[in-house]
PDB file of N, CA, C and O in Angstrom:
ATOM      1  N   MET A   1     -30.715 -35.940  57.343  1.00  0.00           N
ATOM      2  CA  MET A   1     -29.956 -35.764  56.126  1.00  0.00           C
ATOM      3  C   MET A   1     -28.713 -34.935  56.432  1.00  0.00           C
ATOM      4  O   MET A   1     -28.783 -33.958  57.176  1.00  0.00           O
ATOM      5  N   ILE A   2     -27.596 -35.319  55.866  1.00  0.00           N
ATOM      6  CA  ILE A   2     -26.350 -34.607  56.126  1.00  0.00           C
ATOM      7  C   ILE A   2     -26.020 -33.594  55.032  1.00  0.00           C
ATOM      8  O   ILE A   2     -24.986 -32.930  55.103  1.00  0.00           O
ATOM      9  N   CYS A   3     -26.893 -33.464  54.011  1.00  0.00           N
ATOM     10  CA  CYS A   3     -26.667 -32.530  52.912  1.00  0.00           C
ATOM     11  C   CYS A   3     -27.841 -31.576  52.784  1.00  0.00           C
ATOM     12  O   CYS A   3     -28.986 -31.926  53.070  1.00  0.00           O
ATOM     13  N   THR A   4     -27.532 -30.364  52.348  1.00  0.00           N
ATOM     14  CA  THR A   4     -28.575 -29.390  52.022  1.00  0.00           C
ATOM     15  C   THR A   4     -28.032 -28.470  50.948  1.00  0.00           C
ATOM     16  O   THR A   4     -26.819 -28.338  50.790  1.00  0.00           O
ATOM     17  N   TYR A   5     -28.921 -27.837  50.217  1.00  0.00           N
ATOM     18  CA  TYR A   5     -28.504 -26.868  49.214  1.00  0.00           C
ATOM     19  C   TYR A   5     -28.540 -25.480  49.816  1.00  0.00           C
ATOM     20  O   TYR A   5     -29.451 -25.134  50.567  1.00  0.00           O
ATOM     21  N   LEU A   6     -27.547 -24.700  49.479  1.00  0.00           N
ATOM     22  CA  LEU A   6     -27.466 -23.302  49.875  1.00  0.00           C
ATOM     23  C   LEU A   6     -27.179 -22.524  48.600  1.00  0.00           C
ATOM     24  O   LEU A   6     -26.023 -22.319  48.229  1.00  0.00           O
ATOM     25  N   GLY A   7     -28.243 -22.097  47.935  1.00  0.00           N
ATOM     26  CA  GLY A   7     -28.078 -21.475  46.629  1.00  0.00           C
ATOM     27  C   GLY A   7     -27.600 -22.504  45.629  1.00  0.00           C
ATOM     28  O   GLY A   7     -28.232 -23.546  45.455  1.00  0.00           O
ATOM     29  N   LEU A   8     -26.490 -22.221  44.971  1.00  0.00           N
ATOM     30  CA  LEU A   8     -25.934 -23.169  44.004  1.00  0.00           C
ATOM     31  C   LEU A   8     -25.049 -24.230  44.652  1.00  0.00           C
ATOM     32  O   LEU A   8     -24.598 -25.154  43.977  1.00  0.00           O
ATOM     33  N   PHE A   9     -24.800 -24.106  45.943  1.00  0.00           N
ATOM     34  CA  PHE A   9     -23.856 -24.978  46.626  1.00  0.00           C
ATOM     35  C   PHE A   9     -24.552 -26.118  47.362  1.00  0.00           C
ATOM     36  O   PHE A   9     -25.692 -25.986  47.809  1.00  0.00           O
ATOM     37  N   CYS A  10     -23.854 -27.221  47.477  1.00  0.00           N
ATOM     38  CA  CYS A  10     -24.312 -28.346  48.291  1.00  0.00           C
ATOM     39  C   CYS A  10     -23.440 -28.366  49.538  1.00  0.00           C
ATOM     40  O   CYS A  10     -22.225 -28.544  49.452  1.00  0.00           O
ATOM     41  N   VAL A  11     -24.059 -28.183  50.691  1.00  0.00           N
ATOM     42  CA  VAL A  11     -23.340 -28.168  51.960  1.00  0.00           C
ATOM     43  C   VAL A  11     -23.538 -29.516  52.626  1.00  0.00           C
ATOM     44  O   VAL A  11     -24.667 -29.974  52.802  1.00  0.00           O
ATOM     45  N   THR A  12     -22.433 -30.149  52.996  1.00  0.00           N
ATOM     46  CA  THR A  12     -22.479 -31.467  53.613  1.00  0.00           C
ATOM     47  C   THR A  12     -21.793 -31.420  54.965  1.00  0.00           C
ATOM     48  O   THR A  12     -20.700 -30.870  55.100  1.00  0.00           O
ATOM     49  N   VAL A  13     -22.439 -31.997  55.961  1.00  0.00           N
ATOM     50  CA  VAL A  13     -21.877 -32.075  57.305  1.00  0.00           C
ATOM     51  C   VAL A  13     -21.293 -33.470  57.490  1.00  0.00           C
ATOM     52  O   VAL A  13     -21.958 -34.471  57.223  1.00  0.00           O
ATOM     53  N   ASN A  14     -20.064 -33.528  57.942  1.00  0.00           N
ATOM     54  CA  ASN A  14     -19.425 -34.816  58.195  1.00  0.00           C
ATOM     55  C   ASN A  14     -19.851 -35.323  59.569  1.00  0.00           C
ATOM     56  O   ASN A  14     -19.511 -34.708  60.580  1.00  0.00           O
ATOM     57  N   PRO A  15     -20.590 -36.436  59.627  1.00  0.00           N
ATOM     58  CA  PRO A  15     -21.035 -36.953  60.929  1.00  0.00           C
ATOM     59  C   PRO A  15     -19.948 -37.742  61.662  1.00  0.00           C
ATOM     60  O   PRO A  15     -20.173 -38.222  62.773  1.00  0.00           O
ATOM     61  N   TYR A  16     -18.776 -37.876  61.046  1.00  0.00           N
ATOM     62  CA  TYR A  16     -17.647 -38.610  61.632  1.00  0.00           C
ATOM     63  C   TYR A  16     -18.005 -40.045  61.983  1.00  0.00           C
ATOM     64  O   TYR A  16     -17.499 -40.605  62.956  1.00  0.00           O
ATOM     65  N   LYS A  17     -18.882 -40.632  61.180  1.00  0.00           N
ATOM     66  CA  LYS A  17     -19.173 -42.062  61.281  1.00  0.00           C
ATOM     67  C   LYS A  17     -19.637 -42.525  59.911  1.00  0.00           C
ATOM     68  O   LYS A  17     -20.063 -41.717  59.086  1.00  0.00           O
ATOM     69  N   TRP A  18     -19.553 -43.815  59.674  1.00  0.00           N
ATOM     70  CA  TRP A  18     -19.925 -44.372  58.386  1.00  0.00           C
ATOM     71  C   TRP A  18     -21.444 -44.354  58.224  1.00  0.00           C
ATOM     72  O   TRP A  18     -22.181 -44.820  59.094  1.00  0.00           O
ATOM     73  N   LEU A  19     -21.898 -43.807  57.093  1.00  0.00           N
ATOM     74  CA  LEU A  19     -23.307 -43.831  56.735  1.00  0.00           C
ATOM     75  C   LEU A  19     -23.426 -44.427  55.337  1.00  0.00           C
ATOM     76  O   LEU A  19     -22.543 -44.213  54.506  1.00  0.00           O
ATOM     77  N   PRO A  20     -24.482 -45.162  55.059  1.00  0.00           N
ATOM     78  CA  PRO A  20     -24.628 -45.791  53.736  1.00  0.00           C
ATOM     79  C   PRO A  20     -25.151 -44.817  52.687  1.00  0.00           C
ATOM     80  O   PRO A  20     -26.180 -45.068  52.059  1.00  0.00           O
ATOM     81  N   VAL A  21     -24.448 -43.713  52.499  1.00  0.00           N
ATOM     82  CA  VAL A  21     -24.884 -42.704  51.533  1.00  0.00           C
ATOM     83  C   VAL A  21     -23.941 -42.589  50.338  1.00  0.00           C
ATOM     84  O   VAL A  21     -24.153 -41.753  49.460  1.00  0.00           O
ATOM     85  N   TYR A  22     -22.915 -43.413  50.299  1.00  0.00           N
ATOM     86  CA  TYR A  22     -21.950 -43.372  49.207  1.00  0.00           C
ATOM     87  C   TYR A  22     -21.761 -44.761  48.610  1.00  0.00           C
ATOM     88  O   TYR A  22     -20.634 -45.247  48.525  1.00  0.00           O
ATOM     89  N   ASN A  23     -22.837 -45.398  48.201  1.00  0.00           N
ATOM     90  CA  ASN A  23     -22.735 -46.737  47.619  1.00  0.00           C
ATOM     91  C   ASN A  23     -23.278 -46.716  46.188  1.00  0.00           C
ATOM     92  O   ASN A  23     -23.873 -45.719  45.780  1.00  0.00           O
ATOM     93  N   PRO A  24     -23.089 -47.784  45.422  1.00  0.00           N
ATOM     94  CA  PRO A  24     -23.515 -47.795  44.015  1.00  0.00           C
ATOM     95  C   PRO A  24     -25.006 -47.516  43.811  1.00  0.00           C
ATOM     96  O   PRO A  24     -25.387 -46.906  42.811  1.00  0.00           O
ATOM     97  N   GLU A  25     -25.839 -47.949  44.732  1.00  0.00           N
ATOM     98  CA  GLU A  25     -27.278 -47.710  44.596  1.00  0.00           C
ATOM     99  C   GLU A  25     -27.593 -46.211  44.655  1.00  0.00           C
ATOM    100  O   GLU A  25     -28.450 -45.718  43.922  1.00  0.00           O
ATOM    101  N   VAL A  26     -26.895 -45.502  45.531  1.00  0.00           N
ATOM    102  CA  VAL A  26     -27.107 -44.053  45.654  1.00  0.00           C
ATOM    103  C   VAL A  26     -26.602 -43.343  44.396  1.00  0.00           C
ATOM    104  O   VAL A  26     -27.239 -42.408  43.912  1.00  0.00           O
ATOM    105  N   VAL A  27     -25.470 -43.782  43.873  1.00  0.00           N
ATOM    106  CA  VAL A  27     -24.942 -43.192  42.638  1.00  0.00           C
ATOM    107  C   VAL A  27     -25.981 -43.318  41.527  1.00  0.00           C
ATOM    108  O   VAL A  27     -26.258 -42.345  40.826  1.00  0.00           O
ATOM    109  N   LEU A  28     -26.551 -44.496  41.364  1.00  0.00           N
ATOM    110  CA  LEU A  28     -27.551 -44.702  40.311  1.00  0.00           C
ATOM    111  C   LEU A  28     -28.816 -43.882  40.545  1.00  0.00           C
ATOM    112  O   LEU A  28     -29.463 -43.458  39.588  1.00  0.00           O
ATOM    113  N   ALA A  29     -29.169 -43.658  41.791  1.00  0.00           N
ATOM    114  CA  ALA A  29     -30.368 -42.884  42.100  1.00  0.00           C
ATOM    115  C   ALA A  29     -30.232 -41.430  41.659  1.00  0.00           C
ATOM    116  O   ALA A  29     -31.240 -40.767  41.415  1.00  0.00           O
ATOM    117  N   TYR A  30     -29.012 -40.927  41.553  1.00  0.00           N
ATOM    118  CA  TYR A  30     -28.784 -39.533  41.187  1.00  0.00           C
ATOM    119  C   TYR A  30     -28.335 -39.349  39.745  1.00  0.00           C
ATOM    120  O   TYR A  30     -28.376 -38.233  39.226  1.00  0.00           O
ATOM    121  N   ARG A  31     -27.911 -40.415  39.095  1.00  0.00           N
ATOM    122  CA  ARG A  31     -27.372 -40.301  37.741  1.00  0.00           C
ATOM    123  C   ARG A  31     -28.451 -39.855  36.753  1.00  0.00           C
ATOM    124  O   ARG A  31     -29.511 -40.472  36.651  1.00  0.00           O
ATOM    125  N   GLY A  32     -28.159 -38.774  36.031  1.00  0.00           N
ATOM    126  CA  GLY A  32     -29.054 -38.287  34.997  1.00  0.00           C
ATOM    127  C   GLY A  32     -30.272 -37.534  35.494  1.00  0.00           C
ATOM    128  O   GLY A  32     -31.137 -37.178  34.694  1.00  0.00           O
ATOM    129  N   ARG A  33     -30.366 -37.283  36.786  1.00  0.00           N
ATOM    130  CA  ARG A  33     -31.519 -36.568  37.343  1.00  0.00           C
ATOM    131  C   ARG A  33     -31.166 -35.108  37.589  1.00  0.00           C
ATOM    132  O   ARG A  33     -30.016 -34.774  37.877  1.00  0.00           O
ATOM    133  N   LYS A  34     -32.158 -34.253  37.474  1.00  0.00           N
ATOM    134  CA  LYS A  34     -31.954 -32.846  37.775  1.00  0.00           C
ATOM    135  C   LYS A  34     -31.880 -32.651  39.283  1.00  0.00           C
ATOM    136  O   LYS A  34     -32.368 -33.472  40.059  1.00  0.00           O
ATOM    137  N   ARG A  35     -31.270 -31.564  39.670  1.00  0.00           N
ATOM    138  CA  ARG A  35     -31.035 -31.279  41.085  1.00  0.00           C
ATOM    139  C   ARG A  35     -32.321 -31.261  41.906  1.00  0.00           C
ATOM    140  O   ARG A  35     -32.318 -31.682  43.063  1.00  0.00           O
ATOM    141  N   GLN A  36     -33.410 -30.783  41.330  1.00  0.00           N
ATOM    142  CA  GLN A  36     -34.678 -30.685  42.047  1.00  0.00           C
ATOM    143  C   GLN A  36     -35.416 -32.016  42.132  1.00  0.00           C
ATOM    144  O   GLN A  36     -36.418 -32.111  42.841  1.00  0.00           O
ATOM    145  N   GLU A  37     -34.953 -33.037  41.436  1.00  0.00           N
ATOM    146  CA  GLU A  37     -35.666 -34.315  41.377  1.00  0.00           C
ATOM    147  C   GLU A  37     -35.295 -35.285  42.490  1.00  0.00           C
ATOM    148  O   GLU A  37     -35.896 -36.354  42.592  1.00  0.00           O
ATOM    149  N   ALA A  38     -34.330 -34.943  43.318  1.00  0.00           N
ATOM    150  CA  ALA A  38     -33.888 -35.851  44.378  1.00  0.00           C
ATOM    151  C   ALA A  38     -33.414 -35.021  45.570  1.00  0.00           C
ATOM    152  O   ALA A  38     -33.099 -33.840  45.420  1.00  0.00           O
ATOM    153  N   PRO A  39     -33.363 -35.629  46.742  1.00  0.00           N
ATOM    154  CA  PRO A  39     -32.868 -34.904  47.921  1.00  0.00           C
ATOM    155  C   PRO A  39     -31.421 -34.428  47.708  1.00  0.00           C
ATOM    156  O   PRO A  39     -30.705 -35.001  46.887  1.00  0.00           O
ATOM    157  N   PRO A  40     -30.987 -33.397  48.428  1.00  0.00           N
ATOM    158  CA  PRO A  40     -29.620 -32.890  48.277  1.00  0.00           C
ATOM    159  C   PRO A  40     -28.563 -33.974  48.500  1.00  0.00           C
ATOM    160  O   PRO A  40     -28.656 -34.766  49.438  1.00  0.00           O
ATOM    161  N   HIS A  41     -27.566 -33.994  47.630  1.00  0.00           N
ATOM    162  CA  HIS A  41     -26.465 -34.963  47.752  1.00  0.00           C
ATOM    163  C   HIS A  41     -25.329 -34.514  46.847  1.00  0.00           C
ATOM    164  O   HIS A  41     -25.571 -33.901  45.807  1.00  0.00           O
ATOM    165  N   ILE A  42     -24.104 -34.810  47.225  1.00  0.00           N
ATOM    166  CA  ILE A  42     -22.941 -34.445  46.421  1.00  0.00           C
ATOM    167  C   ILE A  42     -22.967 -35.141  45.061  1.00  0.00           C
ATOM    168  O   ILE A  42     -22.429 -34.606  44.092  1.00  0.00           O
ATOM    169  N   PHE A  43     -23.580 -36.319  44.970  1.00  0.00           N
ATOM    170  CA  PHE A  43     -23.669 -37.003  43.683  1.00  0.00           C
ATOM    171  C   PHE A  43     -24.523 -36.218  42.694  1.00  0.00           C
ATOM    172  O   PHE A  43     -24.259 -36.248  41.492  1.00  0.00           O
ATOM    173  N   SER A  44     -25.529 -35.526  43.176  1.00  0.00           N
ATOM    174  CA  SER A  44     -26.360 -34.697  42.306  1.00  0.00           C
ATOM    175  C   SER A  44     -25.538 -33.560  41.718  1.00  0.00           C
ATOM    176  O   SER A  44     -25.613 -33.290  40.519  1.00  0.00           O
ATOM    177  N   ILE A  45     -24.762 -32.900  42.552  1.00  0.00           N
ATOM    178  CA  ILE A  45     -23.911 -31.801  42.091  1.00  0.00           C
ATOM    179  C   ILE A  45     -22.887 -32.304  41.083  1.00  0.00           C
ATOM    180  O   ILE A  45     -22.688 -31.684  40.038  1.00  0.00           O
ATOM    181  N   SER A  46     -22.239 -33.420  41.386  1.00  0.00           N
ATOM    182  CA  SER A  46     -21.184 -33.922  40.504  1.00  0.00           C
ATOM    183  C   SER A  46     -21.758 -34.413  39.177  1.00  0.00           C
ATOM    184  O   SER A  46     -21.150 -34.184  38.131  1.00  0.00           O
ATOM    185  N   ASP A  47     -22.911 -35.082  39.191  1.00  0.00           N
ATOM    186  CA  ASP A  47     -23.490 -35.554  37.936  1.00  0.00           C
ATOM    187  C   ASP A  47     -23.959 -34.383  37.081  1.00  0.00           C
ATOM    188  O   ASP A  47     -23.775 -34.391  35.864  1.00  0.00           O
ATOM    189  N   ASN A  48     -24.561 -33.380  37.705  1.00  0.00           N
ATOM    190  CA  ASN A  48     -24.981 -32.204  36.949  1.00  0.00           C
ATOM    191  C   ASN A  48     -23.781 -31.470  36.357  1.00  0.00           C
ATOM    192  O   ASN A  48     -23.838 -31.007  35.217  1.00  0.00           O
ATOM    193  N   ALA A  49     -22.711 -31.362  37.113  1.00  0.00           N
ATOM    194  CA  ALA A  49     -21.497 -30.721  36.595  1.00  0.00           C
ATOM    195  C   ALA A  49     -20.919 -31.513  35.434  1.00  0.00           C
ATOM    196  O   ALA A  49     -20.478 -30.932  34.442  1.00  0.00           O
ATOM    197  N   TYR A  50     -20.918 -32.832  35.551  1.00  0.00           N
ATOM    198  CA  TYR A  50     -20.393 -33.681  34.471  1.00  0.00           C
ATOM    199  C   TYR A  50     -21.241 -33.547  33.213  1.00  0.00           C
ATOM    200  O   TYR A  50     -20.705 -33.419  32.112  1.00  0.00           O
ATOM    201  N   GLN A  51     -22.567 -33.577  33.372  1.00  0.00           N
ATOM    202  CA  GLN A  51     -23.448 -33.437  32.209  1.00  0.00           C
ATOM    203  C   GLN A  51     -23.268 -32.070  31.543  1.00  0.00           C
ATOM    204  O   GLN A  51     -23.262 -31.976  30.315  1.00  0.00           O
ATOM    205  N   PHE A  52     -23.121 -31.018  32.340  1.00  0.00           N
ATOM    206  CA  PHE A  52     -22.892 -29.687  31.786  1.00  0.00           C
ATOM    207  C   PHE A  52     -21.560 -29.632  31.047  1.00  0.00           C
ATOM    208  O   PHE A  52     -21.461 -29.024  29.982  1.00  0.00           O
ATOM    209  N   MET A  53     -20.546 -30.265  31.610  1.00  0.00           N
ATOM    210  CA  MET A  53     -19.234 -30.278  30.987  1.00  0.00           C
ATOM    211  C   MET A  53     -19.288 -30.961  29.616  1.00  0.00           C
ATOM    212  O   MET A  53     -18.611 -30.541  28.678  1.00  0.00           O
ATOM    213  N   LEU A  54     -20.105 -32.027  29.512  1.00  0.00           N
ATOM    214  CA  LEU A  54     -20.219 -32.730  28.239  1.00  0.00           C
ATOM    215  C   LEU A  54     -20.938 -31.910  27.175  1.00  0.00           C
ATOM    216  O   LEU A  54     -20.646 -32.045  25.987  1.00  0.00           O
ATOM    217  N   THR A  55     -21.873 -31.062  27.590  1.00  0.00           N
ATOM    218  CA  THR A  55     -22.687 -30.337  26.624  1.00  0.00           C
ATOM    219  C   THR A  55     -22.252 -28.888  26.415  1.00  0.00           C
ATOM    220  O   THR A  55     -22.651 -28.269  25.428  1.00  0.00           O
ATOM    221  N   ALA A  56     -21.457 -28.341  27.304  1.00  0.00           N
ATOM    222  CA  ALA A  56     -21.045 -26.932  27.187  1.00  0.00           C
ATOM    223  C   ALA A  56     -19.965 -26.780  26.127  1.00  0.00           C
ATOM    224  O   ALA A  56     -19.154 -27.679  25.908  1.00  0.00           O
ATOM    225  N   SER A  57     -19.974 -25.647  25.488  1.00  0.00           N
ATOM    226  CA  SER A  57     -18.950 -25.394  24.475  1.00  0.00           C
ATOM    227  C   SER A  57     -17.792 -24.574  25.041  1.00  0.00           C
ATOM    228  O   SER A  57     -16.892 -24.165  24.306  1.00  0.00           O
ATOM    229  N   ALA A  58     -17.823 -24.338  26.353  1.00  0.00           N
ATOM    230  CA  ALA A  58     -16.761 -23.564  27.001  1.00  0.00           C
ATOM    231  C   ALA A  58     -15.991 -24.466  27.971  1.00  0.00           C
ATOM    232  O   ALA A  58     -16.444 -25.555  28.322  1.00  0.00           O
ATOM    233  N   LYS A  59     -14.839 -23.997  28.387  1.00  0.00           N
ATOM    234  CA  LYS A  59     -14.069 -24.734  29.382  1.00  0.00           C
ATOM    235  C   LYS A  59     -14.813 -24.698  30.710  1.00  0.00           C
ATOM    236  O   LYS A  59     -15.532 -23.740  30.994  1.00  0.00           O
ATOM    237  N   TYR A  60     -14.649 -25.716  31.510  1.00  0.00           N
ATOM    238  CA  TYR A  60     -15.422 -25.849  32.737  1.00  0.00           C
ATOM    239  C   TYR A  60     -14.499 -26.322  33.850  1.00  0.00           C
ATOM    240  O   TYR A  60     -13.589 -27.118  33.619  1.00  0.00           O
ATOM    241  N   CYS A  61     -14.738 -25.830  35.049  1.00  0.00           N
ATOM    242  CA  CYS A  61     -13.920 -26.205  36.202  1.00  0.00           C
ATOM    243  C   CYS A  61     -14.829 -26.430  37.400  1.00  0.00           C
ATOM    244  O   CYS A  61     -15.777 -25.673  37.610  1.00  0.00           O
ATOM    245  N   SER A  62     -14.548 -27.465  38.189  1.00  0.00           N
ATOM    246  CA  SER A  62     -15.282 -27.715  39.430  1.00  0.00           C
ATOM    247  C   SER A  62     -14.308 -27.608  40.591  1.00  0.00           C
ATOM    248  O   SER A  62     -13.160 -28.040  40.491  1.00  0.00           O
ATOM    249  N   TYR A  63     -14.764 -27.041  41.672  1.00  0.00           N
ATOM    250  CA  TYR A  63     -13.944 -26.886  42.869  1.00  0.00           C
ATOM    251  C   TYR A  63     -14.673 -27.556  44.019  1.00  0.00           C
ATOM    252  O   TYR A  63     -15.807 -27.195  44.333  1.00  0.00           O
ATOM    253  N   VAL A  64     -14.025 -28.533  44.650  1.00  0.00           N
ATOM    254  CA  VAL A  64     -14.631 -29.269  45.747  1.00  0.00           C
ATOM    255  C   VAL A  64     -13.714 -29.169  46.970  1.00  0.00           C
ATOM    256  O   VAL A  64     -12.805 -29.983  47.138  1.00  0.00           O
ATOM    257  N   PRO A  65     -13.956 -28.170  47.818  1.00  0.00           N
ATOM    258  CA  PRO A  65     -13.142 -28.047  49.030  1.00  0.00           C
ATOM    259  C   PRO A  65     -13.617 -29.042  50.079  1.00  0.00           C
ATOM    260  O   PRO A  65     -14.755 -29.509  50.018  1.00  0.00           O
ATOM    261  N   GLY A  66     -12.789 -29.360  51.007  1.00  0.00           N
ATOM    262  CA  GLY A  66     -13.203 -30.277  52.051  1.00  0.00           C
ATOM    263  C   GLY A  66     -12.185 -30.363  53.159  1.00  0.00           C
ATOM    264  O   GLY A  66     -11.061 -29.875  53.037  1.00  0.00           O
ATOM    265  N   ASP A  67     -12.587 -30.977  54.217  1.00  0.00           N
ATOM    266  CA  ASP A  67     -11.729 -31.176  55.377  1.00  0.00           C
ATOM    267  C   ASP A  67     -11.927 -32.615  55.831  1.00  0.00           C
ATOM    268  O   ASP A  67     -13.039 -33.140  55.778  1.00  0.00           O
ATOM    269  N   ARG A  68     -10.866 -33.241  56.269  1.00  0.00           N
ATOM    270  CA  ARG A  68     -10.942 -34.636  56.667  1.00  0.00           C
ATOM    271  C   ARG A  68     -10.065 -34.840  57.900  1.00  0.00           C
ATOM    272  O   ARG A  68      -8.930 -34.367  57.960  1.00  0.00           O
ATOM    273  N   LEU A  69     -10.599 -35.533  58.850  1.00  0.00           N
ATOM    274  CA  LEU A  69      -9.799 -35.885  60.037  1.00  0.00           C
ATOM    275  C   LEU A  69      -9.053 -37.175  59.766  1.00  0.00           C
ATOM    276  O   LEU A  69      -9.557 -38.028  59.035  1.00  0.00           O
ATOM    277  N   PRO A  70      -7.876 -37.342  60.328  1.00  0.00           N
ATOM    278  CA  PRO A  70      -7.117 -38.576  60.111  1.00  0.00           C
ATOM    279  C   PRO A  70      -7.791 -39.787  60.695  1.00  0.00           C
ATOM    280  O   PRO A  70      -7.268 -40.896  60.589  1.00  0.00           O
TER     281      PRO A  70
END
């Protein structure tokens, strides 16, 4: 697995090769599920943030840092 949770954060290691972890089937597997209900993945973090944003009465901000090789 290239993802793990570190407290509230999802840490992802870039394997510098294509892996089938970002396809529509994976998106559906994480949609609407709580973080503890599925293995660590960035889709879990993003869906939970989106659901919180829809239900929270306060302003909300997400920060997704990253690095990419050309």
